[in-house]
C-alpha positions in Angstrom: -16.6 -24.0 35.3 -16.3 -27.3 37.1 -13.8 -26.0 39.6 -13.3 -22.6 41.1 -9.9 -21.1 40.4 -8.1 -20.5 43.7 -4.7 -18.9 44.0 -3.5 -19.2 47.6 -0.3 -17.2 47.6 1.7 -16.9 50.8 4.4 -14.3 50.1 7.9 -14.5 51.4 8.5 -11.5 53.7 11.7 -9.7 52.7 13.4 -6.6 53.7 13.6 -3.7 51.2 16.9 -3.5 49.3 18.0 -1.5 46.2 17.1 -3.2 42.9 19.9 -5.5 41.6 20.5 -7.5 38.5 21.1 -11.1 39.7 22.1 -14.2 37.7 22.4 -17.8 38.9 25.9 -19.3 38.9 25.2 -22.9 39.9 22.4 -25.3 40.6 20.7 -25.2 44.0 17.8 -24.0 46.0 16.5 -20.5 45.5 17.1 -19.3 49.1 20.8 -20.3 49.0 22.9 -17.2 48.5 25.7 -19.2 46.9 23.7 -20.0 43.8 23.6 -16.3 42.8 26.4 -14.0 41.6 25.5 -11.5 44.3 26.0 -14.0 47.1 22.6 -12.9 48.3 19.0 -14.0 48.2 17.1 -12.2 45.4 14.6 -9.6 46.6 11.1 -8.7 45.3 12.2 -6.0 42.9 15.3 -7.5 41.5 16.0 -8.4 37.8 16.6 -12.2 38.1 18.0 -14.5 35.4 18.1 -18.2 35.9 20.7 -20.2 33.8 20.8 -23.2 36.0 18.6 -25.8 37.8 17.0 -23.8 40.6 14.6 -25.4 43.1 11.9 -23.1 44.4 11.6 -23.8 48.1 9.5 -20.8 49.1 6.6 -18.8 47.7 7.8 -15.7 46.0 6.7 -12.1 45.1 8.2 -10.3 42.1 6.9 -6.7 42.0 7.7 -3.1 41.1 10.0 -2.9 38.2 11.6 -6.3 38.8 11.8 -9.3 36.3 12.3 -13.0 36.3 13.8 -14.8 33.3 14.4 -18.5 33.0 16.8 -19.0 30.1 16.8 -21.9 27.7 19.5 -23.6 29.9 17.7 -22.9 33.1 14.8 -24.4 35.1 12.7 -23.2 38.0 11.0 -26.2 39.7 9.1 -26.2 43.0 10.1 -28.6 45.8 7.7 -31.1 47.3 5.5 -28.3 48.6 2.9 -26.3 46.6 4.7 -23.1 45.6 3.2 -19.9 44.2 4.6 -16.8 42.6 2.8 -13.4 42.4 4.0 -11.1 39.6 2.7 -7.6 40.5 3.1 -4.2 38.9 5.3 -3.6 35.9 7.0 -7.0 36.1 8.0 -9.2 33.1 8.3 -13.0 33.5 10.0 -14.7 30.6 10.4 -18.5 30.4 12.6 -20.0 27.7 13.5 -23.1 29.7 11.4 -25.2 32.1 9.2 -23.9 34.9 7.1 -26.0 37.2 5.0 -24.4 39.9 1.6 -24.7 41.6 0.1 -21.2 41.1 1.0 -18.2 39.0 -0.8 -14.8 39.3 -0.2 -11.7 37.2 -1.6 -8.4 38.6 -1.5 -4.7 38.1 0.2 -4.6 34.7 2.4 -7.6 35.0 3.4 -9.4 31.8 4.4 -13.0 30.9 6.1 -14.5 27.9 6.4 -18.3 27.7 8.6 -19.8 25.0 9.6 -23.0 26.8 7.6 -25.4 29.0 5.5 -24.1 31.8 3.7 -26.5 34.1 1.2 -25.3 36.7 -0.4 -27.9 39.0 -3.4 -25.8 40.1 -4.0 -22.3 38.6 -3.1 -19.3 36.4 -4.7 -15.9 37.1 -4.3 -12.9 34.9 -6.0 -9.7 36.1 -7.7 -7.1 33.9 -4.5 -5.0 33.6 -2.1 -7.8 32.9 -1.0 -9.8 29.9 -0.1 -13.5 29.4 1.5 -14.7 26.1 2.2 -18.3 25.3 4.5 -19.1 22.5 5.5 -22.5 23.7 3.9 -25.2 25.9 1.7 -24.7 29.0 0.5 -27.9 30.5 -1.3 -29.5 33.5 -3.2 -26.3 34.4 -6.2 -27.3 36.5 -7.9 -23.9 36.3 -7.3 -20.7 34.3 -8.9 -17.3 34.9 -8.0 -14.5 32.6 -9.5 -11.0 32.9 -6.9 -9.2 30.9 -5.0 -10.0 27.7 -4.4 -13.7 26.9 -2.6 -14.7 23.7 -1.8 -18.2 22.7 0.2 -19.2 19.7 1.6 -22.4 21.2 -0.1 -25.3 23.0 -2.1 -24.8 26.2 -3.8 -27.5 28.3 -5.9 -28.4 30.2 -8.5 -28.2 33.0 -11.2 -25.5 33.2 -10.8 -22.2 31.4 -12.7 -18.9 32.1 -12.0 -15.9 29.8 -13.4 -12.6 31.0 -11.0 -10.4 29.0 -9.5 -10.4 25.5 -8.4 -13.8 24.4 -6.6 -14.5 21.1 -5.7 -18.0 19.8 -3.6 -19.0 16.9 -2.3 -22.2 18.4 -3.9 -25.2 20.2 -5.9 -25.1 23.4 -7.4 -28.2 25.1 -9.8 -27.7 28.1 -12.1 -29.7 30.2 -14.6 -26.8 30.0 -14.3 -23.4 28.4 -16.5 -20.4 29.3 -16.0 -17.1 27.4 -17.7 -14.0 28.9 -15.3 -11.6 27.2 -14.0 -11.6 23.6 -12.4 -14.7 22.1 -10.8 -14.5 18.7 -9.4 -17.8 17.2 -7.9 -17.5 13.8 -5.5 -20.5 13.5 -5.0 -23.8 15.2 -8.0 -25.1 17.1 -9.9 -25.2 20.4 -10.9 -28.6 21.9 -13.0 -28.8 25.0 -15.6 -31.0 26.6 -18.2 -28.3 27.2 -18.2 -24.8 25.7 -20.2 -21.8 26.9 -20.2 -18.4 25.2 -21.9 -15.4 26.8 -19.5 -12.9 25.2 -18.1 -12.5 21.7 -16.7 -15.5 19.8 -15.0 -15.1 16.4 -13.8 -18.2 14.5 -11.9 -17.1 11.4 -8.7 -17.8 9.4 -7.8 -21.5 9.5 -9.2 -22.2 13.0 -11.9 -24.7 14.1 -13.5 -25.8 17.3 -14.2 -29.3 18.6 -16.7 -29.7 21.5 -16.9 -33.2 22.8 -20.2 -32.7 24.7 -22.5 -29.6 24.7 -22.2 -26.1 23.3 -24.3 -23.2 24.7 -24.4 -19.8 23.2 -26.1 -16.8 24.8 -23.7 -14.2 23.3 -22.5 -13.4 19.8 -20.9 -16.1 17.7 -19.4 -15.5 14.2 -18.1 -18.5 12.2 -16.3 -17.5 9.0 -16.7 -19.3 5.6 -14.7 -22.6 5.4 -14.6 -22.9 9.2 -16.1 -25.7 11.3 -17.5 -26.1 14.8 -18.1 -29.8 15.6 -20.4 -30.5 18.6 -20.7 -34.1 19.7 -23.9 -33.7 21.7 -26.4 -30.7 22.0 -26.3 -27.1 21.0 -28.5 -24.3 22.3 -28.7 -20.7 21.1 -30.6 -18.7 23.7 -30.5 -15.7 26.0 -33.2 -14.6 28.4 -33.3 -11.2 26.8 -33.5 -12.6 23.3 -30.1 -11.3 22.2 -28.2 -14.5 21.5 -27.0 -14.7 17.9 -25.1 -17.1 15.6 -23.7 -15.8 12.3 -22.7 -18.9 10.5 -20.9 -18.7 7.2 -19.2 -22.0 7.6 -20.3 -25.4 9.0 -21.8 -26.2 12.4 -22.1 -30.0 13.0 -24.4 -31.0 15.9 -24.3 -34.7 17.0 -27.5 -34.7 18.9 -30.2 -32.0 19.5 -30.3 -28.4 18.4 -32.5 -25.6 19.8 -32.6 -22.0 18.5 -34.6 -19.6 20.7 -33.0 -16.4 19.3 -31.3 -15.5 16.0 -29.5 -17.5 13.3 -28.1 -15.8 10.2 -25.4 -16.2 7.6 -24.7 -18.3 4.5 -23.4 -21.5 6.1 -24.7 -24.9 7.0 -26.2 -26.4 10.2 -25.9 -30.3 10.2 -28.2 -31.7 12.9 -28.2 -35.4 13.8 -31.4 -35.7 15.9 -34.1 -33.4 17.2 -34.3 -29.7 16.3 -36.4 -26.8 17.5 -36.8 -23.2 16.3 -38.7 -20.6 18.1 -36.6 -17.7 17.0 -35.5 -16.1 13.7 -33.6 -17.8 10.9 -32.2 -15.4 8.3 -30.0 -15.1 5.3 -29.1 -18.0 3.0 -28.4 -20.6 5.7 -28.9 -24.3 4.8 -30.6 -26.2 7.7 -30.0 -29.9 7.3 -31.7 -31.9 10.0 -31.1 -35.7 9.4 -34.4 -36.5 11.1 -36.7 -33.9 9.5 -38.3 -33.4 6.1 -38.5 -29.7 6.7 -36.0 -27.2 8.2 -36.7 -28.2 11.8 -38.6 -31.0 13.6 -40.6 -28.3 15.4 -40.9 -24.6 14.3 -42.9 -21.8 15.8 -40.4 -19.1 14.8 -39.7 -17.1 11.6 -37.7 -18.6 8.7 -36.9 -16.4 5.8 -37.7 -17.7 2.3 -34.0 -17.6 1.4 -33.1 -20.2 4.0 -32.8 -23.7 2.3 -33.6 -27.1 3.5 -30.7 -29.5 3.3 -29.6 -28.6 -0.2 -26.0 -29.5 0.8 -27.0 -33.1 1.8 -24.5 -33.0 4.7 -24.7 -35.6 7.4 -23.4 -35.7 10.9 -21.3 -38.7 11.8 -21.1 -39.7 8.2 -17.8 -41.6 8.9 -20.0 -44.4 10.4 -22.5 -44.7 7.6 -21.0 -47.8 6.1 -23.1 -50.0 3.8 -20.5 -52.8 3.6 -17.7 -54.3 5.6 -15.1 -52.9 3.3 -12.8 -50.3 4.9 -11.6 -47.0 3.5 -9.3 -44.5 5.3 -7.9 -41.1 4.6 -4.9 -39.4 6.3 -3.5 -37.1 7.5 -6.5 -35.2 8.8 -6.3 -32.2 8.9 -4.3 -32.0 5.7 -2.4 -29.2 4.0 -1.0 -30.7 0.7 -1.3 -34.5 0.1 -4.3 -36.6 1.2 -3.5 -40.3 1.3 -6.4 -42.7 0.4 -6.5 -46.4 1.2 -9.3 -48.1 -0.7 -10.2 -50.3 -3.6 -9.1 -48.3 -6.7 -12.2 -49.6 -8.6 -14.4 -47.3 -6.5 -15.5 -43.8 -7.6 -15.0 -40.8 -5.4 -17.0 -37.5 -5.3 -15.3 -34.5 -3.6 -17.7 -31.8 -2.4 -17.3 -28.7 -0.1 -19.7 -27.9 2.8 -22.0 -26.0 0.4 -22.5 -29.1 -1.7 -20.4 -27.9 -4.6 -18.8 -30.7 -6.5 -15.0 -30.2 -6.9 -14.1 -33.5 -8.6 -15.8 -36.7 -9.7 -13.5 -39.5 -10.7 -12.0 -43.0 -9.9 -10.2 -43.4 -6.6 -6.5 -42.5 -6.5 -4.0 -43.3 -3.8 -2.9 -39.7 -3.3 -5.0 -36.6 -3.8 -3.4 -33.2 -4.1 -5.5 -30.8 -2.1 -3.0 -27.9 -1.9 -5.1 -25.7 -4.1 -8.2 -26.1 -2.0 -9.2 -23.3 0.3 -9.0 -23.9 4.1 -12.2 -25.6 5.3 -14.2 -28.8 5.6 -14.7 -31.2 2.7 -16.5 -34.5 2.1 -15.4 -37.5 -0.1 -18.1 -39.9 -1.0 -16.8 -43.3 -2.1 -19.2 -45.6 -4.1 -19.0 -49.1 -5.7 -21.7 -51.5 -7.0 -22.7 -52.5 -3.5 -20.9 -49.9 -1.4 -21.2 -46.3 -0.2 -19.2 -44.4 2.4 -18.6 -40.7 3.1 -15.6 -39.4 4.9 -14.8 -35.9 6.1 -11.5 -34.1 6.1 -10.2 -30.6 7.1 -8.0 -28.7 4.7 -5.7 -26.4 6.8 
């Protein structure tokens, strides 16, 4: 993690009162009794509903059996100061409107449901007994530390993300760096990060894929399902000091620079490697190792490679979008695509559609629109050829 998550929460000291159900009746600051139907200031254990524009002018504690709900007509926005809220105990926070704060912390069994827009300037902390669920948009988060249950089916960005608990993704997560030391299951949408480190359990299944814009380091257990794709712009290393790091690849892992395997690779998928490759560990199953700079499986090998492992039978290539043999341009869109893939090119060209295993799906003249609705989710390549021209493009079927 590039930054250390810090949640500095100064709690508003309040007297103990009986729990109340309190609703806003007008816009105003949170500590003004006239904006609440009780003509009072909400206390730590109250059930609070915000239907108006409330400005948070103090740090806040919500604990015990209390709750805080921002409705779809309401907003809770901090003033010019850095404001923090601690949700502690059996508290439920629900945001259906707009909430803008500096820090949020959920501890001792607290629970969050975000359906609207939640903006946190600095940090989000979820302890091992608490739950955070995002169904909407969470943005501008500088640092996230989750030790409990984190579920995302919306959009979550950005900053540094450390997962030490149970994380489930079916939406879209963008991070500066992501470190998983717990369990991370992503089965839809995608994860995009600059650097990715996995020392726990990482499962990529369903229709999900991962984009790493720099380096990927695995010292835990990685499983990539068939038809799934991990795209790494720079280096990948699979290694643990105890020799327990493993990658089970049934899909496609694209590595834009160097790849080192010190421990175990297995599966039925493809490794596409742009530059140098090293193996000192075990390579098992029916993997296809395709190193663009090597005539054998790896540039350097002192490990064990089972006889069932093939050497670049798929013919895949990292960065193939740039392998142009002429000045003529071809483009495909949208990408990812679900039903119709639009193709802009000379219709006199031929096109060859193959999957990541090298299986030819069609071989024909170029068309302007290609129906891909019957294809399984996954990564595909289209090779366009003419008398003096060759270009290969990649697309993702979602």
